[in-house]
C-alpha positions, 0 to 999 in steps of 0.5 A, a space after each residue: 568798758 565801763 562794766 569791766 572797770 567797775 563791775 559793781 557799779 556797771 553791767 552791759 545788757 547782752 541783748 543790745 549792749 547798753 550799759 545798766 546802772 547797778 548801783 547809783 550810790 556805791 560805797 566809798 572806797 575802791 568801788 567808787 574810785 573804779 566808778 570814777 575811772 570807768 566814767 573817764 574811760 567810757 567812749 561815749 562820754 555818757 557817764 558822770 560821777 558826782 562827788 570828789 574822786 577818792 585819793 590814791 593810796 599811797 604807801 607809808 613814808 618809809 615803807 618798802 615795796 614789795 619784791 620786784 616793784 618799781 619805784 622812784 629811782 628804781 
């Protein structure tokens, strides 16, 4: 699950299925957010990510949602 969620950080050994750590210090931003998400999804609870989880990206105040996107009150 973690290799699918954060492929820049984790891989899976095809022989024994063990998870391989590819990048112990991923760059800040989406890759770090994916590493945090992968840790939360790990069925064995074997992954710990140190440091703060990045804030979710928020759209600027007054910015319109893309066509067809659901938002508050829609």
